[in-house]
C-alpha positions, 0 to 999 in steps of 0.5 A: 381778509387778505386773499393773498395770504391764503393760496388754495387750489379752489376757484373764487367764482360763483359758477356751478363748476366753482361750487363743485370744485370747492365741494370736492376740495372740502371733502378731500380736506376732511379725508386728509384731516381724519387720516391725520386725526384718527380719533376724529375728535377735538376737545372744546373748552367752551362746551367742556366736551369733545366735538366729534367729526363724522361723515355728516360733518363733512357732508353738511359742511361741504354742501353749505360752505362750498357756496362761498370761497371764504367759507371754503377757506374757513374749513381749512382751519378745522382743528383751530375752530373746533378747539377755540369756538365759543358757545353762546351763553346766557347771563348766568354763564349757561350754554345756550342751545336751540332745538333742531329744526323740524323737518330737517332730516340731517338734524333729526338725530340731535336733541340740541343744536349749539351755535358757536363762533370763533374769531380767526385773526386776519380772517374774521368770524367763523360760525360752527354748528354742533349737534348733540346726539340723542341718547349718547349726548355726543357732540358732533360738528354739524357745519362750518361757515364764514360770517361775512361783514359781521 
């Protein structure tokens, strides 16, 4: 990744203040994204489903991605990631999913967790985690992080 290609107003350091500034940037980014995308969802061909963006999406991503400059930067490609991320599939072409982690409060509402990846040109690999809500089967963006050195 060429950091000179991207110029965003958040710090690159690893101090507590840097984390807080990146977390605030991510939260503000989601607010602006939701304003620009009032349906709050994007269709993903790999899942053959819309992926919804909810408060949980912003909260979980801001908490995790803010630890790393590159993950914070990855969030700015939200629409592209939601549209183009590919779900893991088995050799028969069926989408692979995991059960939610036990004792993880934010995953209690999900019946399935999908781990998806998107290879962003000139940036690298991004991991998108999507949860399927119990009952409604609605797919919800859970977290976005950049994958380093993969």
